[in-house]
N, C-alpha and C positions, 0 to 999 in steps of 0.2 A: 523540350530538350531531352534525348533519350540519354541517361547517364548509366553504363554498365562499369561495372566493376568488381573484383574478384576480392573476397576476404575469406582469407584462410585463417583457419586457427590451429595453434600447437600448444603443445604442453597444458593439457586442459587440467590435468587433477595434481594435485599437490597437497596429501593426506599429512596429518602432525604437524602443520605451521601454527603458529600462534592466533589464537583466537582474536587479539588486538589487529590482526592484519585484515580480518574479513568484518565488513559492516552489512547491515540490509540494503543500503544504498550502494549501488554498484561504483566502483571506482575505475577510473579510466586515465592513464598517463601515456603521454607522447615519448617514444624512445629514441626513434631514428628516420631518417628518410634515406634513401640509395642516392640521390643527386639532388643538388641544389640548383641545377640548371637543366631545364628540359627544351628540346626543340623538336621538331618531325625528324622522323627515323632517327631518332636518338636510345629507341627503348622505352619501356613503361618507366613510371615511378612508383615505387613501393614505399609507403610508409607504414612503420611498426609501432604497434602501441601494446601496451600492458594492461591487463583487467584484473580484478578481484570481484568477487559476490560470494556473500553468504550463503544465501539460497540457491545458488547455480542457475537463476531461471533468466538468463539474458533474452532479451526481445530484439531490439532492433539498434543499428549504428546510425547516427545521423552524421552527414559530412558536409560542412560549409565551407565554400571557397570563395574567398574574399580578396578582390583585387581594388584597391582605393583608389586607383587613377582611373580603372575602366569599370563604370559601374555595371554595364550590361553584359559583363564577363561572369557575374557572381553566380553560383547557384546554391541551393541546398538539396541534398539528396537523402531522403531517409532509405536505409537498406535492410532489410531483414537479415540477420545472421543465418547461416546455414545448420542445420540439425546437427547436433552433436552430444555426445552422453554428456549426462548432467550430474551432479552431485553436490552437494552441501561444501562450503568452504572452497570454491574454486577460483583458480588463477590459470593464466595462461597469455600469450600472445595473439595478436590480430593483425594481419597484414592487410592493408587496403592498397589496391593497385588500380593506376588508372592509365589510360593510353594519352598519347599528345592531342589526339582529337577530341578526347573527353574533357579536357581544360585548358585547350588553345583559347586564346585571348581573343574577344570577340571585337576590341577596339583596334583592330589590324589598320594598319601595316606597322603598328607599333608593339613591341615587346612590352612586357609588363612582370611586375613582381606580385606573387599572391601568397596569401597564409591561408593555413586549411586549419578548420576548427572541428574537433570530434567530439560528440556527445553520446553516452551509451545509454541506453534505457532499459529496464527490466519488465517482466510480465506484470508486475504488480504497480508498474508507471512510476517507479522510482527512479531518478533521472541522475545520472553521476554530473560530477564538475567538467566543465569544458577544457578539454586539453588542446594547445596549440602548436603548430608545427612551425619551425623558424623560416623566414621568408625563401619562397621559391621563385626562380626568375625563368619564367615560360617565355621563349623567344618566337616572336611572330614571323611565320615563313611564307 
């Protein structure tokens, strides 16, 4: 299955923050999603995540879509982050965008509810805690 999604990174540098905020292991937190229900022709779904990293050596973001009722619809998508200027004590937001076709239920004709799990890995192979979205209703069309 071909999964494409856009990842944009905002607000990359924030100097002068407390050293307690930054750790060698990257931190990833779920912030929001632009909609809780998605169907065909209803636009993209966009997740906003925030991150911190002491070394500024981020590598890949891994996204897992889990639909408890429709097992064949699950996916795991490792995705390299785009190149961006790096520095020590980095923080910012990551936007993860999916089209309906990328996340549509495979157990049609039934709609289902999915959760999305996100994990951030740095170049030193340190892995963040998993952060999880609220339930997203995916309407089968």
